[in-house]
C-alpha positions as a printed Julia matrix, in Angstrom:
315×3 Matrix{Float64}:
  0.15  -18.46  -10.79
 -1.21  -15.02  -11.82
  0.99  -12.88  -14.05
  0.49   -9.72  -11.99
  2.91   -9.33   -9.07
  0.53   -7.26   -6.91
 -2.48   -9.51   -7.57
 -0.39  -12.38   -6.34
  0.82  -10.4    -3.23
 -2.78   -9.63   -2.34
 -3.92  -13.16   -2.83
 -1.29  -14.74   -0.65
 -0.97  -12.01    2.05
 -3.86   -9.39    1.77
 -4.79   -9.42    5.44
 -1.09   -9.07    6.46
 -0.66   -6.15    4.07
 -3.49   -4.28    5.86
 -1.91   -4.83    9.4
  1.61   -4.03    8.0
  0.19   -0.68    6.51
 -1.45    0.33    9.91
  1.82   -0.33   11.67
  3.62    1.79    9.05
  1.27    4.67    9.57
  1.95    4.6    13.29
  5.65    4.52   12.72
  5.86    7.49   10.45
  3.5     9.59   12.61
  5.74    8.94   15.64
  8.76    9.7    13.51
  7.46   13.3    13.11
  7.36   14.13   16.84
 11.14   14.52   17.45
 11.38   17.28   14.79
  8.94   19.54   16.75
 10.52   18.51   20.16
 14.0    19.47   18.86
 12.79   22.94   17.85
 10.99   23.49   21.18
 13.99   22.33   23.21
 16.31   24.8    21.24
 13.91   27.77   21.01
 11.98   27.32   24.18
 13.65   25.51   27.05
 17.25   26.54   26.32
 16.39   30.14   25.35
 14.35   30.71   28.52
 16.6    28.66   30.79
 13.59   26.63   31.83
 15.2    23.57   33.43
 11.96   21.7    34.23
 10.55   22.32   30.72
 13.89   21.02   29.28
 13.58   17.84   31.43
 10.04   17.19   30.46
 10.65   17.67   26.8
 13.74   15.45   26.91
 11.77   12.72   28.66
  9.09   13.04   26.08
 11.69   12.9    23.37
 13.15    9.65   24.77
  9.68    8.08   25.21
  8.75    8.96   21.56
 11.94    7.5    20.25
 11.49    4.25   22.27
  7.83    3.88   21.15
  8.79    4.52   17.47
 11.71    2.09   17.64
  9.57   -0.66   19.28
  6.88   -0.31   16.62
  9.55   -0.32   13.76
 11.04   -3.48   15.3
  7.7    -5.15   15.32
  7.03   -3.96   11.7
 10.32   -5.4    10.48
  9.77   -8.78   12.2
  6.23   -8.97   10.76
  7.52   -8.11    7.26
 10.26  -10.83    7.58
  7.66  -13.37    8.51
  5.41  -12.47    5.56
  8.42  -12.61    3.12
  9.64  -15.99    4.33
  6.07  -17.4     4.02
  5.99  -16.32    0.38
  9.5   -17.83   -0.18
  8.26  -21.06    1.37
  5.16  -21.15   -0.73
  6.98  -20.52   -4.02
  9.8   -23.13   -3.21
  7.22  -25.7    -2.24
  5.34  -25.13   -5.51
  8.6   -25.84   -7.38
  9.77  -28.75   -5.21
 10.85  -31.58   -7.7
  9.76  -34.41   -5.41
  7.16  -33.03   -3.04
  4.7   -31.44   -5.37
  2.55  -33.38   -7.81
  5.04  -36.16   -8.43
  6.27  -34.46  -11.57
  8.78  -36.29  -13.78
 11.89  -34.13  -13.74
 13.81  -36.13  -16.26
 13.65  -32.99  -18.42
 16.92  -31.32  -17.74
 15.7   -27.84  -18.99
 12.75  -27.88  -16.49
 14.88  -29.19  -13.64
 17.67  -26.64  -14.32
 15.17  -23.76  -14.35
 13.61  -25.05  -11.07
 16.9   -25.17   -9.4
 17.66  -21.6   -10.45
 14.36  -20.38   -9.16
 14.41  -22.24   -5.89
 18.02  -21.21   -5.01
 18.26  -17.53   -6.05
 15.12  -16.0    -7.87
 12.48  -16.69   -5.22
 14.28  -14.55   -2.64
 13.76  -11.22   -4.49
 10.07  -11.94   -5.02
  9.42  -13.25   -1.5
 11.5   -10.45    0.03
  9.36   -7.79   -1.75
  5.99   -9.36   -0.69
  6.72   -8.39    2.97
  7.38   -4.78    2.18
  5.3    -4.27   -0.95
  2.66   -2.04    0.69
  4.02   -1.03    4.02
  7.29    0.31    2.65
  5.37    2.62    0.29
  3.07    3.76    3.13
  5.82    4.31    5.64
  8.33    6.1     3.55
  5.79    7.93    1.29
  3.9     9.03    4.3
  7.0    10.19    6.11
  8.23   12.13    3.14
  4.92   13.97    2.64
  4.53   14.66    6.38
  8.05   16.0     6.91
  7.87   18.19    3.8
  4.58   19.47    5.02
  6.08   20.3     8.33
  8.98   22.13    6.66
  6.66   24.21    4.47
  4.63   25.24    7.54
  7.73   26.39    9.34
  9.58   28.25    6.52
  8.41   27.93    2.96
 11.53   29.33    1.3
 13.73   26.98    3.09
 11.43   24.1     2.16
 11.66   25.21   -1.48
 15.47   24.8    -1.29
 15.06   21.34    0.15
 12.55   20.45   -2.55
 15.03   21.42   -5.29
 17.2    18.61   -4.05
 14.85   15.96   -5.47
 14.11   17.4    -8.85
 17.28   16.05  -10.82
 16.61   12.62   -9.21
 13.36   12.25  -11.08
 15.46   12.31  -14.25
 18.4     9.95  -13.68
 16.81    7.33  -11.24
 14.24    5.93  -13.79
 16.87    5.92  -16.54
 19.41    4.06  -14.48
 16.9     1.62  -13.05
 15.72    0.62  -16.48
 19.28   -0.22  -17.42
 19.63   -2.29  -14.24
 16.46   -4.21  -14.87
 17.51   -5.14  -18.47
 20.87   -6.52  -17.12
 19.02   -8.28  -14.23
 16.79  -10.1   -16.75
 19.7   -11.06  -18.93
 21.63  -12.32  -15.89
 18.67  -14.56  -14.79
 18.51  -16.09  -18.29
 22.22  -16.75  -18.38
 22.0   -18.36  -14.86
 19.09  -20.48  -15.93
 21.07  -21.71  -18.92
 23.99  -22.54  -16.73
 21.77  -24.57  -14.35
 20.23  -26.48  -17.24
 23.6   -27.47  -18.57
 24.87  -28.51  -15.16
 21.77  -30.71  -14.62
 22.17  -32.1   -18.14
 25.76  -32.98  -17.59
 24.99  -34.56  -14.12
 22.33  -36.69  -15.64
 24.65  -37.8   -18.45
 27.4   -38.52  -15.87
 30.22  -37.11  -17.82
 32.46  -34.12  -17.69
 31.66  -30.79  -19.39
 31.24  -31.11  -23.12
 32.35  -27.57  -23.75
 34.53  -25.85  -21.19
 34.71  -22.66  -23.33
 30.99  -22.27  -23.26
 30.86  -22.62  -19.49
 33.72  -20.07  -19.09
 31.86  -17.66  -21.39
 28.67  -17.99  -19.36
 30.5   -17.38  -16.09
 32.22  -14.32  -17.79
 28.8   -13.01  -18.86
 27.46  -13.23  -15.44
 30.5   -11.39  -14.0
 30.15   -8.65  -16.75
 26.39   -8.19  -16.11
 26.94   -8.04  -12.26
 29.58   -5.41  -12.72
 27.41   -3.34  -14.99
 24.59   -3.53  -12.34
 27.01   -2.54   -9.64
 28.27    0.57  -11.56
 24.79    1.88  -12.23
 23.45    1.02   -8.77
 26.31    2.69   -6.82
 26.53    5.46   -9.43
 22.82    6.28   -8.56
 23.68    6.14   -4.76
 26.61    8.52   -5.35
 24.48   11.09   -7.11
 21.73   10.91   -4.5
 24.3    11.5    -1.69
 25.86   14.34   -3.55
 22.6    16.15   -4.05
 21.76   15.58   -0.38
 24.9    17.31    0.69
 24.23   20.2    -1.69
 20.78   20.52   -0.1
 22.36   20.66    3.49
 24.7    23.5     2.25
 21.7    25.27    0.68
 19.62   25.1     4.01
 22.59   26.34    6.03
 23.15   29.21    3.71
 19.48   30.33    3.37
 18.82   29.55    7.07
 21.84   31.56    8.22
 20.89   34.4     6.13
 17.29   34.45    7.53
 18.67   34.18   11.08
 21.02   37.19   10.56
 17.94   39.18    9.14
 15.81   38.14   12.06
 13.33   36.27    9.77
 13.74   32.95   11.56
 15.15   31.3    14.54
 18.23   29.02   15.12
 15.93   26.24   16.25
 14.15   26.32   12.97
 17.38   25.88   11.06
 18.25   22.93   13.43
 14.88   21.42   12.71
 15.34   21.91    8.96
 18.7    20.19    8.97
 17.26   17.31   10.96
 14.1    17.28    8.68
 16.35   17.19    5.59
 18.14   14.13    7.0
 14.7    12.54    7.8
 13.6    13.26    4.31
 16.74   11.82    2.77
 16.33    8.46    4.44
 12.73    7.77    3.37
 13.6     9.06   -0.15
 16.48    6.66   -0.31
 14.21    3.91    0.95
 11.59    4.7    -1.65
 14.21    4.54   -4.34
 15.28    1.16   -3.02
 11.56    0.24   -2.94
 11.28    1.14   -6.59
 14.41   -0.79   -7.4
 13.21   -3.92   -5.48
  9.66   -3.64   -7.11
 11.05   -3.59  -10.66
 13.56   -6.34   -9.83
 10.8    -8.52   -8.27
  8.47   -7.81  -11.22
 11.22   -9.03  -13.62
 11.8   -12.16  -11.64
  8.11  -12.82  -10.95
  7.3   -12.64  -14.59
  9.94  -15.21  -15.38
  8.9   -17.42  -12.59
  5.24  -17.13  -13.54
  6.09  -18.04  -17.08
  7.94  -21.15  -15.82
  4.9   -22.21  -13.8
  2.4   -21.23  -16.32
  1.33  -24.86  -17.42
  1.88  -26.63  -14.12
 -0.93  -27.6   -11.74
 -0.91  -25.92   -8.35
 -1.31  -28.04   -5.12
 -3.59  -26.31   -2.64
 -1.63  -27.81    0.24
  1.22  -25.48   -0.69
 -0.68  -22.56    0.82
 -0.72  -24.19    4.24
């Protein structure tokens, strides 16, 4: 096991990551087309009462949405397959009976293995499938939509950009706090698994019920602390998004009254702001998943550091 998460990802799924990235580029390029089509439908076809142009643009819009949706469906299925292959690989490497014939009479080792197999592997394997394509898809879409908005109306784009500035301050701070509690929760769960295996091997009831209750209470407290920070982050992000929508409506309405822009441009901006909000939220989730996966991968890698690796696991 390598200690670097991304080195491990490239080793087990390098070719898949390239294909997933190409699919991600195609998806975000197709995701841009509806913005321009909306603007042309409102400003062109409707304003000129051009029925045939309206029909053609509408059909093109539907075709674009279907193509983008189909590619995204394929991307998600492919991601899932890559993630599950990584989960299988890690679980087989930790299998108490199938791999290397290890002696698992050591309750500590067996308890850690159970905790990793049951819960910790999912976060790492789940991230493997989206480790590159998510960043390409959402980062590319964010840059492309912002570029489109700047080309249409720079001042309105500046208002939309202000939406993200405060988030660069509170998101990393809250995520660090979440990661610290995630690592502590994993260690408590591992300790609980070790005790359960130890008691099962001894074939007697719990030696210290108070200790068990304290560990369960610690897990509950850590989970609640994670929830408060996670959903607090989501609340602040949604609040800033709504403030951005109000700002676009105010500035855009003022420009329309002064004859400096068109109604269709304001419509495209509102749609573009929503399209920016989704990939931005997905990038925040990506950053959250990446840091969470790094914490768990580091602990898994440490647990496997001195164990031989069976090459048949990769099959």
